[in-house]
N, C-alpha and C positions, 0 to 999 in steps of 0.2 A: 493512104494514111495522111491525115492532116498534119502539116508541119506545125509544131507547137509554137514556133515564133510567129507564124502567120496567124494562128488562132489568137495568141496573146495580143498581137497588133490589132486585130479586129475588135477584141474586147476593150482595149484601151481607147480606140476610136469611138466606140459606143459610150464608154464612160465619159469621154470628153463632151459628147453631145448632151449627155444628161447634166453634166456640170454647167454647160452653157445655158441649158434650159432653166436651171436654178437661178443663174444670173438674171435672166430675162424676167422670171416670174417673181422672185423674192428679194432682189437686190435692195430695194428701198425699204423693205421691212427688216432687213438684217442689221445687227449691230456691227460695228467696225471689226470686232473680234471675229464674228462669223464670216464677214467678207474676206478678211485676211486668211482665215482658215480655208475657205473655199478656193481662194486664189492660190494658196500654197499647194493644195491638192491638184488643181489644174496644172500648175507649173511642173509638178512631179510627173503627171500623166503625159504632158507634152514632151518632157525630157525623155521619158522612156520610149515614147512613140518615135522620136527622132533617132534614138539609139538603135531601135529594132529596124527601122527603115534603112539605116546605114549598113547594118549587118546583113540584111536581106539583099542589098544591092551588091555588096562586095563578095 
């Protein structure tokens, strides 16, 4: 059985890759509000990734 924390961690890492691809492709076309929104989403994803990684190590 797949550990749900491992699965969630993998999903978050994939989400982070998608967010970073948005940065590369659309950053210059986005408004400041859109850039801030995307940055906030990335921040939350990275925060959750770090939390899960700590839980899985401990």
